[in-house]
DOZAVEX-944279 format. One line per 5 residues: their letters; for each residue x, y, z of N, C-alpha, C, O. Coordinates in steps of 0.2 Angstrom, whole numbers, m for minus. Example, Ala and Ser with C-alpha at 12.3 -4.5 7.8 and 13.67 -1.06 7.14 Angstrom:
<pts>
AS> 66/m28/39/62/m22/39/66/m16/39/71/m17/42; 64/m11/35/68/m5/36/64/0/39/67/6/40
</pts>
This chain:
<pts>
MFFIV> m3/34/m7/4/33/m6/7/28/m12/12/28/m14; 2/23/m13/4/17/m18/6/21/m25/11/19/m28; 1/25/m27/2/28/m33/8/33/m33/12/33/m39; 10/36/m28/16/40/m28/22/36/m29/26/38/m33; 22/31/m25/28/26/m25/28/23/m32/34/22/m35
YFCTV> 22/21/m35/22/18/m42/25/23/m47/29/21/m51; 22/29/m47/24/33/m52/32/36/m52/35/36/m57; 34/36/m46/41/38/m45/46/33/m47/51/34/m50; 44/26/m45/48/21/m47/48/20/m55/53/19/m58; 42/20/m58/42/19/m65/45/25/m69/48/24/m74
LGFCL> 44/31/m66/47/36/m69/55/36/m69/58/38/m74; 57/33/m63/65/32/m63/67/27/m68/72/28/m71; 63/21/m68/65/16/m73/65/19/m80/69/18/m84; 60/24/m82/59/27/m88/65/31/m90/68/31/m95; 67/36/m85/72/40/m87/79/36/m87/83/38/m92
YSWGH> 80/32/m83/86/28/m83/87/24/m90/92/24/m93; 81/21/m92/81/17/m98/82/22/m104/86/20/m109; 79/27/m104/79/32/m110/87/34/m110/89/35/m116; 90/35/m105/97/38/m105/101/32/m109/106/34/m112; 100/26/m107/104/21/m110/103/20/m118/107/19/m122
LYQAF> 96/20/m119/94/20/m126/97/26/m130/99/26/m136; 97/32/m127/100/38/m130/107/37/m132/109/39/m137; 111/34/m127/118/33/m128/119/28/m134/124/29/m137; 115/23/m134/116/18/m139/113/19/m146/117/18/m151; 108/23/m146/105/24/m153/103/31/m155/103/32/m161
WRRHW> 102/35/m150/99/42/m152/104/48/m151/101/53/m152; 110/47/m150/114/53/m149/114/58/m154/115/64/m153; 113/55/m161/114/60/m166/107/61/m169/106/64/m175; 102/59/m166/95/59/m168/90/62/m163/87/59/m160; 91/69/m163/87/72/m157/80/72/m158/76/71/m153
ITAAV> 77/72/m164/70/72/m165/67/65/m163/62/64/m159; 71/59/m165/69/53/m162/69/52/m155/65/49/m152; 75/55/m152/75/55/m145/70/58/m141/67/56/m136; 68/64/m144/62/68/m141/56/64/m141/52/64/m136; 54/61/m147/48/58/m148/48/51/m143/43/50/m140
AAGVM> 54/48/m143/54/42/m139/53/44/m131/49/40/m128; 56/50/m129/55/52/m122/47/53/m121/45/52/m116; 44/57/m126/37/58/m125/33/52/m125/28/51/m121; 34/47/m129/30/41/m129/31/37/m122/27/34/m119; 38/37/m120/39/33/m114/36/36/m108/33/33/m103
LLLTF> 35/43/m108/32/47/m102/24/46/m103/21/45/m98; 22/45/m109/15/44/m110/13/37/m107/8/37/m104; 17/32/m109/15/26/m106/16/25/m99/12/22/m95; 21/29/m96/22/29/m89/16/32/m85/14/29/m80; 13/37/m88/7/40/m84/0/38/m87/m5/41/m86
LPMLN> 1/33/m91/m6/31/m95/m11/28/m90/m17/30/m91; m9/25/m84/m15/23/m79/m19/29/m77/m25/29/m76; m15/34/m75/m18/40/m72/m22/44/m77/m28/46/m76; m19/44/m83/m23/48/m89/m29/44/m91/m34/47/m92; m29/37/m91/m34/33/m92/m40/34/m87/m46/35/m89
RMAFR> m38/34/m81/m43/35/m76/m46/42/m76/m52/43/m75; m42/47/m77/m45/54/m78/m49/55/m84/m54/59/m83; m48/52/m89/m52/53/m95/m58/49/m95/m63/52/m98; m58/43/m92/m64/39/m93/m67/37/m86/m73/34/m86; m65/40/m81/m67/39/m74/m68/31/m73/m64/28/m74
RGAMP> m74/29/m71/m75/22/m69/m76/18/m75/m75/12/m75; m76/21/m81/m76/17/m87/m70/17/m91/m69/17/m97; m64/17/m87/m58/17/m89/m57/11/m94/m60/5/m93; m53/12/m99/m53/7/m105/m48/1/m102/m42/3/m101; m50/m5/m102/m45/m11/m99/m39/m11/m104/m34/m13/m102
ALELL> m40/m10/m110/m35/m11/m115/m29/m6/m114/m23/m8/m114; m31/0/m112/m25/5/m110/m22/3/m103/m16/4/m103; m26/0/m99/m23/m2/m92/m18/m8/m94/m13/m8/m91; m20/m12/m98/m16/m18/m99/m9/m16/m103/m4/m18/m101; m10/m11/m107/m4/m8/m111/1/m5/m106/7/m6/m106
AWIWL> m2/m2/m101/2/1/m96/6/m4/m92/12/m3/m90; 2/m9/m90/6/m14/m86/11/m18/m90/16/m20/m87; 10/m19/m96/15/m22/m100/21/m18/m101/27/m20/m100; 20/m12/m101/25/m7/m102/29/m7/m95/35/m7/m95; 26/m7/m90/29/m8/m83/34/m14/m83/40/m13/m81
ALIFW> 32/m19/m85/36/m25/m85/42/m25/m89/47/m26/m88; 41/m22/m95/46/m22/m100/51/m17/m98/57/m18/m98; 49/m11/m95/54/m6/m93/58/m8/m87/64/m7/m86; 54/m12/m83/58/m15/m77/63/m20/m79/69/m19/m77; 62/m24/m84/67/m29/m86/73/m26/m89/78/m27/m88
FSCTQ> 71/m21/m94/76/m17/m97/81/m14/m92/87/m14/m93; 78/m10/m87/82/m7/m82/87/m11/m79/92/m10/m77; 84/m18/m77/88/m22/m73/94/m25/m78/100/m25/m75; 93/m26/m84/99/m28/m88/104/m22/m89/110/m23/m89; 102/m16/m89/107/m10/m89/110/m9/m83/116/m7/m83
LLADA> 107/m11/m77/110/m10/m71/116/m15/m70/121/m14/m68; 114/m21/m73/120/m26/m73/126/m24/m77/131/m25/m76; 124/m21/m83/129/m19/m88/133/m13/m84/139/m13/m85; 130/m9/m81/133/m3/m78/138/m6/m72/143/m3/m71; 135/m11/m68/139/m14/m63/145/m17/m65/151/m17/m62
WNLLL> 144/m21/m71/150/m24/m74/155/m19/m76/161/m20/m75; 153/m13/m80/158/m8/m82/161/m5/m76/167/m3/m76; 158/m4/m70/160/m1/m64/166/m5/m61/171/m3/m59; 165/m12/m61/170/m16/m59/176/m16/m63/182/m16/m60; 175/m16/m69/181/m15/m74/185/m9/m73/191/m9/m73
MLGRL> 181/m3/m72/184/3/m71/188/3/m64/194/5/m64; 185/0/m59/189/m1/m53/195/m5/m53/200/m4/m50; 194/m11/m57/200/m15/m59/206/m11/m62/211/m12/m61; 204/m7/m67/209/m3/m70/212/2/m66/219/3/m66; 209/5/m61/211/9/m56/216/6/m51/222/8/m50
VAKIA> 214/0/m49/219/m4/m45/225/m6/m48/230/m6/m46; 224/m8/m55/230/m10/m59/235/m5/m60/241/m6/m60; 232/1/m61/236/7/m62/240/9/m55/246/10/m56; 237/8/m50/240/10/m43/245/4/m42/251/6/m39; 244/m2/m44/249/m7/m43/254/m7/m48/259/m11/m47
GARER> 254/m3/m53/259/m3/m58/259/m9/m63/264/m11/m65; 253/m11/m64/252/m17/m69/254/m15/m76/255/m9/m78; 256/m20/m80/258/m18/m87/252/m16/m91/246/m16/m89; 254/m12/m96/249/m10/m101/244/m15/m104/238/m13/m105; 247/m21/m104/243/m26/m107/236/m28/m103/231/m29/m105
VHSVL> 237/m27/m96/232/m28/m91/227/m23/m92/221/m24/m92; 229/m17/m93/224/m11/m95/220/m12/m101/214/m11/m101; 224/m15/m106/220/m16/m113/215/m22/m112/210/m21/m115; 217/m27/m108/212/m32/m108/206/m30/m104/200/m32/m106; 207/m26/m98/201/m24/m95/197/m19/m99/191/m19/m98
LALRL> 200/m15/m103/196/m10/m107/193/m14/m113/187/m12/m114; 195/m19/m115/192/m23/m120/186/m27/m118/181/m28/m122; 186/m28/m111/180/m32/m108/174/m27/m107/169/m29/m105; 175/m21/m108/170/m16/m106/164/m16/m111/165/m17/m117; 158/m16/m109/152/m16/m113/150/m9/m115/149/m5/m111
PAFAS> 151/m8/m122/149/m2/m125/141/m1/m124/138/m6/m123; 139/5/m125/132/7/m124/128/3/m129/122/1/m127; 130/3/m135/126/m1/m140/125/m8/m139/120/m11/m139; 131/m11/m137/130/m18/m135/126/m20/m129/122/m25/m129; 127/m16/m124/123/m17/m118/115/m16/m119/111/m20/m117
ALAGL> 114/m11/m123/107/m9/m125/104/m15/m129/98/m17/m128; 107/m17/m134/105/m22/m139/104/m29/m135/99/m32/m136; 109/m30/m131/108/m37/m127/102/m36/m122/98/m41/m121; 101/m30/m119/95/m29/m115/89/m30/m118/84/m33/m116; 88/m27/m124/82/m28/m128/81/m35/m130/75/m37/m130
SMVLV> 86/m39/m131/85/m46/m133/83/m50/m127/78/m54/m128; 86/m48/m121/84/m52/m115/76/m50/m113/73/m54/m111; 74/m44/m114/67/m42/m113/63/m46/m118/57/m48/m115; 64/m46/m124/60/m50/m129/59/m57/m126/54/m60/m127; 65/m60/m125/65/m67/m122/60/m68/m116/56/m73/m115
AALWG> 61/m63/m111/58/m63/m105/50/m63/m106/46/m66/m103; 48/m58/m111/41/m57/m112/38/m63/m115/32/m65/m114; 42/m66/m120/39/m72/m123/38/m78/m118/33/m81/m118; 43/m79/m114/42/m84/m109/37/m82/m104/34/m87/m102; 37/m76/m102/32/m74/m97/25/m75/m99/21/m77/m95
VIEVG> 23/m74/m105/17/m76/m108/15/m83/m108/9/m85/m106; 20/m87/m109/19/m94/m109/18/m97/m102/14/m101/m100; 23/m94/m97/23/m97/m90/16/m95/m87/14/m98/m82; 13/m89/m88/7/m87/m85/1/m92/m86/m3/m92/m81; 2/m96/m91/m4/m101/m92/m2/m108/m90/m5/m112/m91
MVRLK> 4/m108/m87/7/m115/m85/5/m117/m78/9/m118/m74; m2/m116/m77/m5/m118/m70/m4/m125/m69/m6/m130/m73; 0/m127/m63/1/m134/m61/m2/m136/m55/m4/m131/m51; m3/m142/m54/m5/m145/m47/1/m147/m43/5/m151/m45; 2/m144/m37/7/m145/m33/5/m148/m27/1/m145/m23
TVEIY> 8/m154/m25/6/m157/m19/10/m156/m13/16/m157/m14; 8/m154/m7/12/m153/m1/9/m157/4/3/m156/6; 13/m161/8/10/m165/14/12/m161/20/17/m159/21; 6/m161/24/7/m158/31/6/m163/36/0/m166/36; 10/m164/41/10/m169/46/8/m166/53/10/m161/55
SEKVP> 3/m169/56/1/m166/63/m2/m172/67/m5/m176/64; m1/m172/73/m4/m177/78/m11/m175/79/m15/m180/81; m14/m169/77/m21/m168/77/m25/m171/72/m31/m171/72; m22/m173/67/m25/m176/61/m27/m184/63/m22/m188/64; m33/m186/64/m34/m193/67/m32/m198/61/m32/m196/55
LEADG> m31/m204/63/m29/m209/59/m34/m210/53/m32/m211/47; m40/m210/55/m45/m211/50/m46/m205/45/m49/m206/40; m43/m199/46/m43/m194/42/m37/m193/38/m36/m188/34; m32/m198/39/m25/m197/36/m27/m197/28/m30/m201/25; m23/m192/25/m24/m191/18/m30/m186/16/m31/m186/10
YRIAV> m32/m182/21/m37/m177/19/m35/m172/15/m29/m170/16; m38/m171/9/m36/m166/4/m39/m160/4/m45/m159/4; m35/m154/4/m37/m147/3/m34/m144/m3/m28/m144/m3; m38/m142/m7/m35/m138/m13/m36/m131/m12/m41/m128/m9; m30/m127/m14/m30/m120/m12/m28/m116/m19/m24/m118/m22
VSDLH> m33/m111/m20/m31/m107/m26/m30/m100/m22/m33/m98/m17; m27/m95/m26/m25/m89/m23/m24/m84/m28/m21/m86/m34; m26/m78/m27/m24/m72/m32/m26/m74/m39/m22/m73/m44; m32/m76/m40/m35/m77/m47/m36/m70/m50/m35/m70/m56; m38/m65/m47/m39/m58/m50/m43/m58/m56/m41/m56/m61
FHHGF> m49/m61/m54/m54/m61/m60/m55/m53/m62/m57/m49/m58; m55/m52/m68/m56/m45/m71/m58/m46/m78/m58/m51/m81; m58/m40/m81/m61/m40/m88/m56/m43/m93/m58/m47/m98; m49/m43/m92/m45/m46/m96/m42/m53/m94/m37/m55/m96; m46/m56/m89/m44/m63/m87/m44/m68/m93/m48/m68/m97
QNAIL> m39/m72/m92/m38/m77/m98/m42/m83/m96/m41/m86/m91; m46/m85/m101/m50/m91/m99/m46/m97/m98/m48/m102/m94; m40/m98/m102/m36/m104/m101/m33/m105/m94/m33/m110/m92; m32/m99/m90/m30/m100/m83/m36/m103/m79/m34/m108/m75; m42/m101/m80/m47/m104/m76/m48/m111/m78/m49/m116/m74
HKAID> m48/m113/m84/m49/m120/m87/m44/m124/m84/m45/m130/m81; m37/m122/m84/m32/m126/m81/m33/m127/m73/m31/m132/m71; m35/m121/m70/m36/m122/m63/m41/m127/m61/m40/m131/m56; m47/m126/m65/m52/m131/m63/m50/m138/m65/m52/m143/m61; m46/m139/m70/m44/m146/m72/m39/m149/m66/m40/m154/m64
CIREA> m35/m144/m63/m31/m146/m58/m35/m148/m51/m33/m153/m48; m40/m144/m50/m44/m145/m44/m48/m152/m45/m48/m156/m40; m50/m153/m51/m54/m160/m52/m49/m166/m52/m50/m171/m49; m43/m164/m54/m37/m170/m54/m36/m171/m46/m35/m177/m44; m36/m166/m42/m34/m166/m35/m40/m170/m31/m38/m173/m26
NPHLL> m46/m169/m34/m52/m172/m30/m52/m171/m23/m52/m175/m19; m52/m164/m21/m51/m162/m14/m57/m163/m10/m63/m164/m13; m57/m164/m3/m62/m164/1/m65/m157/2/m71/m155/4; m60/m152/2/m61/m145/4/m57/m140/m1/m52/m142/m3; m61/m135/m3/m57/m130/m8/m57/m123/m4/m62/m121/m2
LSAGD> m51/m120/m4/m50/m114/m1/m48/m109/m6/m44/m110/m11; m50/m102/m5/m47/m97/m9/m44/m92/m4/m47/m90/0; m37/m90/m5/m33/m86/m1/m33/m79/m2/m29/m75/m1; m39/m76/m6/m39/m69/m7/m38/m67/m14/m35/m71/m18; m39/m60/m15/m39/m57/m22/m42/m61/m27/m40/m63/m32
FLDGA> m49/m63/m26/m53/m67/m30/m55/m62/m36/m55/m65/m42; m57/m56/m34/m60/m52/m39/m55/m46/m39/m52/m43/m34; m54/m43/m45/m50/m37/m46/m54/m32/m51/m53/m32/m57; m58/m28/m48/m62/m23/m52/m69/m25/m51/m71/m29/m48; m73/m21/m55/m80/m22/m55/m82/m28/m59/m79/m31/m63
ISPRT> m88/m31/m57/m91/m37/m60/m94/m35/m67/m97/m30/m67; m92/m39/m72/m95/m38/m78/m98/m45/m81/m97/m50/m78; m102/m44/m86/m105/m51/m89/m100/m56/m90/m101/m62/m90; m94/m54/m92/m89/m59/m94/m86/m62/m88/m86/m68/m88; m85/m59/m82/m83/m62/m76/m88/m66/m73/m87/m71/m70
ERLFC> m94/m64/m74/m100/m68/m71/m100/m75/m75/m102/m80/m72; m99/m75/m81/m98/m82/m85/m93/m86/m82/m93/m92/m81; m87/m83/m80/m82/m86/m77/m84/m89/m70/m82/m95/m68; m87/m85/m66/m89/m87/m59/m94/m93/m60/m94/m98/m56; m98/m93/m65/m103/m99/m66/m99/m105/m68/m101/m111/m65
QFAAV> m93/m105/m71/m89/m111/m73/m86/m113/m66/m86/m119/m65; m84/m109/m62/m81/m111/m55/m87/m114/m51/m85/m118/m47; m93/m111/m51/m98/m114/m47/m100/m121/m49/m102/m125/m45; m98/m124/m55/m99/m131/m57/m94/m135/m53/m95/m141/m53; m89/m133/m50/m84/m137/m46/m87/m138/m39/m88/m133/m36
VVPDG> m89/m144/m38/m92/m146/m32/m87/m150/m28/m84/m155/m30; m86/m149/m21/m82/m153/m17/m86/m155/m11/m90/m151/m9; m85/m160/m8/m89/m163/m2/m90/m158/4/m95/m157/6; m84/m155/6/m84/m151/12/m85/m144/11/m84/m140/16; m86/m142/5/m88/m135/3/m82/m131/1/m76/m133/1
KYGVL> m83/m125/m1/m78/m120/m4/m79/m113/1/m84/m111/2; m73/m111/3/m72/m106/7/m67/m101/5/m62/m103/2; m68/m94/6/m62/m90/4/m62/m84/9/m66/m83/14; m57/m79/8/m57/m73/12/m55/m68/7/m54/m69/1; m56/m61/9/m56/m56/5/m48/m53/6/m45/m52/11
GNHDS> m45/m52/0/m39/m49/m1/m39/m42/m2/m45/m39/m2; m33/m38/m3/m33/m31/m4/m37/m29/m11/m40/m24/m11; m36/m33/m16/m39/m31/m22/m47/m33/m22/m50/m30/m26; m49/m37/m18/m56/m38/m17/m60/m32/m14/m66/m32/m15; m56/m27/m12/m59/m21/m9/m60/m16/m14/m63/m11/m12
YSGAE> m56/m16/m19/m55/m10/m24/m62/m8/m27/m63/m2/m28; m66/m12/m29/m73/m10/m31/m78/m11/m26/m84/m11/m28; m76/m13/m20/m81/m13/m15/m81/m21/m13/m82/m25/m17; m81/m22/m6/m81/m29/m3/m88/m32/m5/m88/m38/m6; m93/m28/m6/m100/m31/m8/m99/m34/m15/m102/m40/m16
DSMQA> m96/m31/m20/m95/m34/m26/m91/m41/m26/m93/m46/m29; m86/m41/m21/m82/m47/m21/m86/m53/m17/m86/m58/m19; m90/m51/m12/m94/m56/m9/m99/m59/m14/m100/m65/m14; m102/m54/m19/m106/m57/m24/m103/m62/m29/m105/m67/m31; m96/m60/m30/m93/m64/m35/m91/m71/m32/m92/m76/m35
HAQAG> m89/m71/m25/m88/m77/m22/m95/m81/m22/m94/m87/m23; m100/m78/m20/m106/m82/m20/m108/m85/m27/m111/m91/m27; m107/m81/m32/m109/m84/m39/m104/m90/m40/m106/m94/m44; m98/m90/m38/m94/m95/m39/m94/m101/m34/m91/m106/m34; m99/m100/m29/m100/m106/m24/m96/m105/m18/m96/m110/m14
FKVLR> m93/m100/m17/m88/m99/m11/m92/m95/m5/m96/m91/m6; m91/m98/1/m93/m94/7/m87/m90/10/m81/m93/10; m88/m84/11/m82/m79/13/m82/m79/21/m87/m78/24; m77/m80/24/m76/m80/31/m73/m73/33/m67/m72/31; m77/m69/36/m74/m63/38/m74/m62/46/m79/m61/49
QRGVD> m68/m63/48/m68/m63/56/m72/m68/59/m75/m67/64; m72/m74/56/m76/m79/59/m73/m86/57/m70/m87/52; m76/m91/60/m73/m98/59/m79/m103/58/m85/m101/59; m77/m109/56/m82/m114/54/m78/m121/56/m72/m122/54; m82/m125/59/m79/m132/60/m81/m136/53/m87/m138/52
IKPWL> m76/m138/50/m77/m142/44/m78/m149/46/m82/m152/43; m74/m151/50/m75/m158/53/m74/m157/61/m72/m152/63; m76/m162/65/m75/m161/72/m68/m160/74/m67/m157/79; m64/m162/70/m56/m162/71/m53/m156/67/m47/m155/68; m57/m153/63/m54/m148/58/m58/m141/59/m64/m141/58
RLYGI> m54/m136/61/m57/m129/62/m54/m124/57/m47/m124/56; m58/m120/53/m55/m115/48/m58/m108/51/m63/m107/52; m53/m104/51/m54/m97/53/m52/m92/47/m46/m93/45; m56/m87/45/m53/m82/40/m54/m75/42/m59/m74/46; m50/m71/40/m50/m64/42/m49/m59/35/m46/m61/31
DDPAV> m52/m53/36/m52/m49/30/m44/m46/30/m41/m45/35; m43/m44/24/m36/m40/23/m37/m33/25/m43/m31/25; m32/m30/28/m32/m23/31/m35/m18/26/m38/m13/28; m34/m19/19/m36/m15/14/m44/m14/14/m47/m9/12; m47/m20/16/m55/m20/16/m57/m15/22/m62/m11/20
WRRQG> m54/m15/27/m56/m10/33/m54/m3/30/m58/2/31; m48/m2/27/m46/5/25/m51/8/20/m53/14/20; m53/3/15/m58/5/10/m64/8/13/m68/12/10; m66/5/18/m72/7/22/m72/13/26/m76/15/30; m66/16/26/m64/22/31/m64/20/38/m64/24/42
RQEPA> m62/14/39/m62/11/46/m55/9/47/m51/6/43; m52/9/54/m46/7/56/m47/m1/57/m51/m3/61; m42/m5/55/m42/m12/57/m42/m13/64/m37/m10/67; m47/m16/67/m47/m18/74/m41/m22/76/m39/m26/72; m39/m22/82/m34/m26/85/m37/m33/87/m38/m34/93
LKLPL> m38/m37/82/m41/m43/83/m37/m48/86/m31/m49/84; m39/m51/91/m36/m57/94/m39/m63/92/m45/m64/93; m36/m67/88/m39/m73/85/m41/m78/91/m38/m79/96; m47/m81/90/m50/m86/94/m45/m92/95/m42/m94/90; m45/m95/101/m41/m101/102/m44/m107/98/m50/m107/97
VSDEQ> m40/m111/96/m42/m118/94/m41/m123/99/m36/m123/102; m46/m127/100/m45/m132/105/m39/m137/103/m37/m138/98; m36/m140/109/m31/m145/108/m32/m151/104/m28/m154/101; m39/m152/103/m40/m158/99/m42/m156/92/m42/m161/88; m42/m150/90/m43/m148/83/m37/m146/79/m33/m143/82
FGILL> m37/m147/73/m32/m145/68/m34/m138/66/m40/m138/62; m31/m133/67/m33/m126/66/m30/m123/60/m24/m123/59; m34/m121/55/m31/m118/49/m33/m110/49/m39/m109/50; m28/m106/48/m30/m99/48/m29/m97/40/m24/m98/37; m34/m94/38/m34/m91/31/m34/m84/31/m38/m80/33
EHQPR> m28/m81/28/m27/m74/28/m23/m72/22/m18/m75/21; m25/m67/18/m22/m66/12/m15/m64/12/m11/m67/9; m13/m59/16/m6/m57/17/m3/m61/23/m6/m62/28; 3/m64/21/7/m68/27/9/m63/32/15/m62/32; 5/m60/36/7/m55/41/8/m59/48/4/m62/50
RPEVP> 13/m57/51/15/m59/58/14/m66/60/10/m67/65; 16/m71/56/15/m78/58/18/m80/64/17/m85/67; 23/m76/66/27/m78/72/23/m76/79/25/m78/84; 18/m72/79/15/m69/85/11/m75/88/9/m80/85; 10/m74/95/7/m80/99/0/m82/96/m1/m88/96
DRQNY> m4/m77/95/m11/m80/93/m11/m83/87/m16/m87/86; m7/m82/82/m6/m86/76/m3/m93/77/m4/m98/74; 1/m93/82/5/m100/84/0/m105/87/1/m111/88; m6/m102/89/m11/m106/92/m14/m111/86/m17/m116/87; m13/m109/80/m16/m113/74/m10/m117/71/m4/m116/73
DLMLS> m12/m122/68/m7/m127/65/m5/m125/58/1/m127/56; m9/m122/54/m8/m121/47/m10/m114/45/m16/m112/47; m6/m110/43/m8/m103/40/m7/m103/33/m2/m105/30; m13/m101/29/m12/m101/22/m13/m94/19/m18/m91/21; m9/m92/15/m9/m85/12/m7/m85/5/m5/m90/2
GHTHG> m7/m79/2/m5/m78/m5/m2/m71/m6/3/m70/m2; m5/m67/m10/m3/m60/m10/4/m59/m14/4/m54/m18; 9/m62/m12/16/m61/m15/17/m63/m22/21/m60/m26; 13/m67/m25/13/m70/m32/20/m73/m33/22/m74/m39; 24/m74/m27/31/m77/m28/35/m72/m32/40/m73/m35
GQIFP> 33/m65/m32/37/m60/m36/34/m59/m43/34/m54/m46; 31/m64/m45/28/m64/m52/33/m64/m58/33/m68/m62; 37/m58/m58/41/m58/m63/48/m57/m60/50/m52/m57; 53/m61/m62/60/m61/m60/63/m55/m63/62/m53/m68; 67/m51/m59/69/m52/m52/65/m48/m47/68/m46/m41
FHLLV> 59/m47/m48/55/m43/m43/54/m47/m37/53/m43/m32; 55/m53/m37/54/m57/m30/59/m55/m25/58/m55/m19; 65/m52/m27/70/m49/m22/67/m43/m18/68/m43/m12; 63/m39/m22/60/m34/m18/54/m36/m14/53/m34/m8; 50/m41/m16/45/m44/m12/48/m47/m6/45/m47/0
RMEYP> 54/m51/m6/57/m54/0/59/m49/5/59/m51/11; 60/m43/3/61/m37/8/55/m36/13/56/m35/18; 49/m37/10/43/m36/14/41/m42/17/38/m42/23; 41/m48/13/39/m54/16/45/m59/15/46/m62/10; 48/m60/20/55/m64/20/54/m71/20/59/m75/19
WKTGS> 48/m74/20/47/m81/20/46/m84/13/43/m80/8; 49/m89/12/49/m92/5/42/m94/3/38/m97/6; 41/m93/m4/34/m94/m7/35/m102/m9/40/m104/m12; 29/m105/m8/29/m112/m11/32/m117/m7/32/m123/m10; 34/m116/m1/37/m121/3/34/m121/10/34/m115/13
PIAFP> 32/m126/13/30/m126/20/35/m123/25/41/m125/25; 34/m118/29/38/m115/34/36/m117/41/31/m114/43; 40/m120/45/38/m122/52/41/m117/57/47/m115/56; 36/m114/61/38/m110/66/39/m114/73/35/m119/74; 43/m111/78/44/m115/84/38/m116/88/37/m121/92
GGLTL> 33/m111/87/27/m112/91/22/m117/89/17/m118/92; 24/m120/83/19/m125/81/16/m124/74/13/m128/71; 16/m117/72/12/m116/66/17/m117/60/23/m117/60; 13/m120/55/16/m121/48/13/m115/43/7/m115/43; 17/m112/40/15/m106/35/16/m109/28/22/m111/26
YISPG> 11/m108/24/12/m109/17/9/m103/13/3/m102/14; 14/m101/9/12/m95/5/11/m97/m2/16/m99/m5; 6/m97/m5/5/m99/m12/7/m94/m17/7/m88/m16; 11/m96/m22/13/m91/m27/7/m88/m32/8/m84/m36; 1/m91/m30/m4/m88/m34/m6/m92/m40/m2/m96/m42
TGFWG> m12/m92/m42/m15/m95/m48/m16/m91/m54/m15/m94/m60; m17/m85/m53/m18/m80/m59/m12/m75/m59/m7/m77/m58; m14/m69/m61/m9/m64/m62/m12/m57/m60/m18/m57/m61; m8/m53/m59/m10/m46/m58/m5/m41/m62/1/m42/m63; m9/m36/m65/m5/m31/m69/m3/m34/m76/m7/m36/m80
PPFRL> 4/m35/m77/6/m37/m84/5/m45/m84/5/m48/m79; 2/m47/m90/1/m54/m91/7/m59/m92/7/m62/m97; 12/m58/m87/18/m62/m87/19/m65/m81/17/m63/m75; 22/m71/m81/26/m74/m75/32/m76/m77/33/m79/m82; 37/m75/m73/44/m77/m75/47/m80/m69/49/m76/m64
LARPE> 49/m86/m69/52/m90/m63/47/m89/m57/50/m89/m52; 41/m89/m58/36/m89/m53/30/m93/m55/24/m90/m56; 30/m99/m56/25/m103/m60/19/m103/m55/19/m105/m49; 13/m102/m58/6/m102/m55/5/m109/m53/7/m114/m56; 1/m110/m48/m1/m116/m45/m8/m117/m42/m11/m112/m39
VTLLV> m11/m123/m42/m16/m125/m37/m13/m129/m33/m10/m134/m35; m13/m128/m26/m10/m131/m21/m14/m137/m18/m20/m135/m16; m12/m143/m18/m15/m148/m15/m12/m150/m8/m6/m153/m8; m15/m148/m3/m12/m150/4/m15/m156/6/m21/m157/7; m11/m161/8/m13/m168/10/m11/m168/18/m5/m168/19
LRSAQ> m16/m168/22/m15/m169/29/m14/m176/31/m17/m180/29; m8/m177/35/m6/m183/37/m6/m184/44/m4/m179/48; m8/m189/47/m8/m190/54/m1/m192/56/3/m197/53; 2/m189/61/9/m190/63/9/m196/68/14/m198/70; 3/m198/70/3/m204/75/5/m210/71/3/m211/65
PKVF> 8/m215/75/10/m221/71/4/m225/70/0/m226/74; 5/m228/64/m1/m232/62/0/m240/64/6/m242/65; m5/m243/66/m5/m250/69/m7/m254/64/m13/m254/61; m3/m259/62/m5/m264/56/m7/m271/60/m9/m275/56
</pts>
């Protein structure tokens, strides 16, 4: 289903963009228009052709090219949609002016404001170039973001307990070393007591290159350990591969189980539904175990699913990733339709749960981020009890 939606969507972007480029540049150049159409279709179906031609040995460079094309065609289509919407408003304005019997000067002004095909296409291409250049820069701008969480369950002596969270690293063949180095620098700057990974740690098969990256991560030592959960991408080459990757990086994976980090701190992690589907099994209707009234409960779940249901309200903090904050603007508008909660800000629910969705630390697909800066999150747990001096 994902591939059907993907190809239909990208094919729609492709045809729409080709139509605008044809009107702007190729109306009198049929050969150029035909060649451009062929190239655009080839890039659109490149992921499928790559897999069919090379099977499991699919060329990463071709996949990267296809993802870059997806981002570029998405951005260009958005610019042309804005231009078409502007021209439609002007056309409606001229129609209203005609019905109202406005002077000819009003018609002339509205007509002069119309964006011709050449101008809108040229402006769109320029904006795509700027977005791509900034996207490459922003994807490497990993920052340390501090968020304070207050709770009466945090004892006074544990006030200031630090938890570092990474998410959606997507280790794969084309992973950028700079991202890992900056993430590790952020973790060391945070000096956390506990390090968590909110899923999508591995993206594809383990290679000698990714193993070297895992070894770098293994050198990061925190007092209370490193824990993670499996995300949907962790299942694509097999959960066993992802478990091995986590182990090489020094993480323990929580799969429908919990652990007491401290007498007052309980951590519970669950697999993403994709892990069950990949194994040909239906996700069981898991009822999360209760957390005692004296413990601060953290639920680690890759996708921010159903945070409002009662069994999740039994926990104090839910940590998720998956959405990447949309990764490339304005894709976040589509993401918010599926996950309506804001990324990068604590969200309090009436039942007592606080949800935090990380925008992610790495990237997926095209090596761009636009208005969705990656982060390592430092959660500082604060006691809500009044301090006695």
